[in-house]
N, C-alpha and C positions, 0 to 999 in steps of 0.2 A: 504494500500500500504506500503510495507516494504522499509525502507530507506537503501540504500547501499552507501558505500564509499570505497575508496582504501587507505589502510594504509601500507606504505613501500612496495608497490607493491602487497599487498594481498587484495583481495576483502573481505570486511567485511559487514555483514548484521546485522542491529540493531534488537535485539530481542524485543518481545512484553512485556517483564517483567514477562511472565509466560512460563517457560521452557517446561512445559507439553503441552501447546498450540503450541509452536514452534516445538515440536516433533510430533504433530499431534494427540495427545490423545483426544478421544471424550469427556471424563470426565475431561478435563483439569482444569476447575475452582475448582471442588471438590478435585482433586489431589493437587492443589496448596494450598488450605486451609488446607488439611490434613498434608501436608509437613510443613506448618507454625505452626500448632498445635504441631506436633511431635518435631519441633525444639525448641519450647518453653518448652515442657516437658523435653527435653534433657538438656536444659539450667538450669532448676530448679534442676534437679537431680544432675547435675555437681556442681552447686553452693552449694547445701546441702551436697555434698561429699557422696552421697548415693551409696552403692554397687548396682549391678543389683538385687541381692536377696532382699536387703532392699527396693529398689524401687518397686519390684514386690509385696512385702507384702503390701505396702501402696496403690499401684494402683489396687490391686486385679487381677493382671495378673501373668502368669508364668514367670520365669526368662528367658526362651528362647524367649518369646514374647517381653519382655523388651529389650533383646539383639537385636532382629530384629528391633524394633522400634528405638533404638538408632543408628542403622546402616542405617536408612532411608527406611526400608522395612515395610511399614505400610498398604499395600493393604488389608490385612485381618482384619484390625481394623476399625470400623466405626467412622465417625466424632463424633457421639454421645458418643462413648466410649472414644475418645480422650478428649472431653470436660469434661467427668466425671473424667478422670485422672487428669485434671487440678484442678478440685474442690477438689479432694483427696489430691492434693499437696498444698492446702490452697489458691487457687486463686478463685476469683469471676468471673463468666462468664456472660456477659450481651449480649443478642441477641436482635437486633433491626430490625424490619421489617418496611419498608417505601416504598412509591410509587417510581417507576422508573423515571428517567429523561424523559422529553418529547421527546427527540430525540432517545430514545430506545424503542423497542416494548416489550422486555423481560427483566426481572430482572437479576441481577448478584449476585454472592456470593463472599463476600470479608471478610477479617479478619483484625481487628485493635487490636494491643496489646498496652495496656497502661503501 
């Protein structure tokens, strides 16, 4: 059930924390994880002051793919490829698989960045 409230005469609906779910995308969990991975890649590229061409060389992508990724257009790049980009940027990636909580019948995909 979505929470609603009125702020200065405007009805406001509280989001779920996943904009893709709120917009009705069927693959919302996957898209959120990909967005988080892309944001981390972008942050590392920015901190290292890499050009798109320099980043493309490190990541093994074309410069146009890096440009699209930095603009948030990552639909054509798999989660696996984004994880590989992080390792090429000098980050360790740790994947944990554990049982779901008892109150849920199916698992969920989440990302934690240290």
